[in-house]
MARVEXMI-411810 format. One line per field, with one value per residue (C-alpha): residue number from 1; x, y, z. Coordinates in nm, 2 decimals, decimal comma, padded with zeros to 4 digits. Layout:
num <- (NUM ...) .
X <- (X ...) .
Y <- (Y ...) .
Z <- (Z ...) .
# end
This chain:
num <- (1 2 3 4 5 6 7 8 9 10 11 12 13 14 15 16 17 18 19 20 21 22 23 24 25 26 27 28 29 30 31 32 33 34 35 36 37 38 39 40 41 42 43 44 45 46 47 48 49 50 51 52 53 54 55 56 57 58 59 60 61 62 63 64 65 66 67 68 69 70 71 72 73 74 75 76 77 78 79 80 81 82 83 84 85 86 87 88 89 90 91 92 93 94 95 96 97 98 99 100 101 102 103 104 105 106 107 108 109 110 111 112 113 114 115 116 117 118 119 120 121 122 123 124 125 126 127 128 129 130 131 132 133 134 135 136 137 138 139 140 141 142 143 144 145 146 147 148 149 150 151 152 153 154 155 156) .
X <- (-06,79 -06,87 -07,23 -07,43 -07,64 -08,03 -07,89 -07,64 -07,88 -08,11 -07,92 -07,77 -08,13 -08,19 -07,93 -08,01 -08,35 -08,39 -08,22 -08,37 -08,72 -08,55 -08,44 -08,78 -08,97 -08,79 -08,89 -09,23 -09,37 -09,63 -09,57 -09,74 -09,58 -09,23 -09,32 -09,45 -09,09 -08,87 -09,02 -08,98 -08,64 -08,56 -08,73 -08,56 -08,19 -08,26 -08,36 -08,08 -07,82 -07,61 -07,53 -07,34 -06,92 -06,84 -06,98 -06,86 -07,08 -07,41 -07,51 -07,50 -07,61 -07,95 -07,98 -07,97 -08,25 -08,42 -08,37 -08,50 -08,76 -08,93 -08,86 -09,07 -09,36 -09,28 -09,33 -09,65 -09,81 -09,75 -09,98 -10,21 -10,30 -10,13 -09,89 -10,00 -09,90 -09,61 -09,77 -09,98 -09,66 -09,45 -09,13 -09,18 -08,84 -08,80 -08,47 -08,30 -08,31 -08,63 -08,72 -08,51 -08,58 -08,91 -08,80 -08,56 -08,94 -09,08 -08,80 -08,81 -08,72 -08,44 -08,26 -08,45 -08,29 -07,94 -07,96 -08,08 -07,76 -07,52 -07,60 -07,84 -07,69 -07,36 -07,25 -06,99 -07,05 -06,93 -07,16 -07,49 -07,40 -07,41 -07,68 -07,87 -07,73 -07,68 -07,31 -07,11 -07,14 -07,53 -07,48 -07,23 -07,51 -07,80 -07,64 -07,51 -07,82 -08,06 -07,84 -07,90 -08,32 -08,25 -08,08 -08,29 -08,61 -08,44 -08,36 -08,73) .
Y <- (-10,24 -10,26 -10,28 -09,99 -09,96 -09,91 -09,60 -09,43 -09,55 -09,32 -09,01 -08,99 -08,99 -08,79 -08,51 -08,55 -08,56 -08,17 -08,26 -08,54 -08,40 -08,07 -08,31 -08,53 -08,17 -08,00 -08,29 -08,36 -08,04 -08,19 -08,20 -08,50 -08,68 -08,53 -08,69 -09,03 -09,04 -08,94 -09,20 -09,50 -09,35 -09,41 -09,76 -09,91 -09,79 -09,95 -10,28 -10,22 -10,09 -10,37 -10,24 -09,92 -09,96 -09,67 -09,48 -09,15 -09,21 -09,25 -08,89 -08,93 -09,30 -09,21 -08,87 -09,12 -09,39 -09,06 -08,92 -09,27 -09,28 -08,92 -09,04 -09,34 -09,09 -08,84 -09,09 -09,27 -08,95 -08,79 -09,10 -09,05 -08,65 -08,29 -08,14 -07,96 -07,53 -07,53 -07,19 -07,44 -07,60 -07,41 -07,53 -07,56 -07,44 -07,01 -06,89 -06,57 -06,73 -06,81 -06,60 -06,81 -07,10 -07,01 -06,93 -07,32 -07,54 -07,36 -07,46 -07,83 -08,14 -08,23 -07,88 -07,86 -08,16 -08,06 -07,70 -07,84 -08,10 -07,88 -07,54 -07,68 -07,97 -07,87 -08,25 -08,26 -08,29 -08,66 -08,66 -08,58 -08,81 -09,08 -09,01 -08,93 -09,17 -08,97 -08,88 -08,63 -08,40 -08,38 -08,31 -07,96 -07,92 -07,93 -07,71 -07,49 -07,47 -07,44 -07,18 -06,95 -06,99 -06,88 -06,60 -06,50 -06,56 -06,35 -06,04 -06,05) .
Z <- (-05,02 -04,67 -04,58 -04,49 -04,23 -04,20 -04,03 -04,24 -04,56 -04,35 -04,27 -04,57 -04,81 -04,55 -04,69 -05,00 -05,01 -05,09 -05,42 -05,50 -05,51 -05,66 -05,96 -05,97 -06,00 -06,25 -06,47 -06,32 -06,29 -06,04 -05,63 -05,59 -05,91 -05,75 -05,42 -05,57 -05,78 -05,49 -05,27 -05,52 -05,58 -05,20 -05,22 -05,51 -05,34 -05,03 -05,25 -05,48 -05,21 -05,25 -05,62 -05,49 -05,55 -05,33 -05,03 -05,20 -05,48 -05,34 -05,42 -05,77 -05,76 -05,61 -05,79 -06,13 -05,95 -05,84 -06,28 -06,38 -06,18 -06,25 -06,65 -06,60 -06,46 -06,69 -06,94 -06,79 -06,74 -07,13 -07,23 -07,01 -06,98 -07,14 -06,96 -06,66 -06,59 -06,39 -06,22 -06,03 -05,92 -05,79 -05,51 -05,19 -05,15 -05,21 -05,22 -05,37 -05,68 -05,71 -06,03 -06,19 -06,06 -06,22 -06,59 -06,47 -06,47 -06,80 -07,00 -07,23 -06,99 -07,15 -07,07 -06,73 -06,55 -06,68 -06,59 -06,26 -06,22 -06,31 -06,18 -05,85 -05,77 -05,91 -06,08 -06,35 -06,70 -06,66 -06,36 -06,59 -06,84 -06,62 -06,42 -06,70 -06,94 -07,17 -07,37 -07,22 -07,57 -07,54 -07,21 -07,27 -07,57 -07,38 -07,14 -07,37 -07,48 -07,20 -07,10 -07,40 -07,34 -06,98 -07,09 -07,37 -07,12 -06,86 -07,08 -07,23) .
# end
């Protein structure tokens, strides 16, 4: 692949910044940590841009970096302190799906991340598996269970 200019990299990062933040916030439940995860992800992506094989894969590639960074921070925080209250960290973006988003944010992280990547970011099962480094069957089962939990909570 030909080299990506700094300007092109900045444009692509800017385009996907809300997606990166939404994924990081979905994993971490903390705005500051989500911002840190996104910042670190962008820095790592910039440093490793030469490893990107196809320009068209940029979104999935940078989402994978963000998911990995958010999980690293999540694991570190889990060792340090208990999980904070979800309601303290409402997302900066609000849309017609904010009630559903609130319920998604209450799910366990393994369901939350696949729900966000599938329904909000519109990645395929295969792409989600690649981003999260899990088998497609695992993605499918987590999606199935996550949707079931969402349905139960919506009808409660």
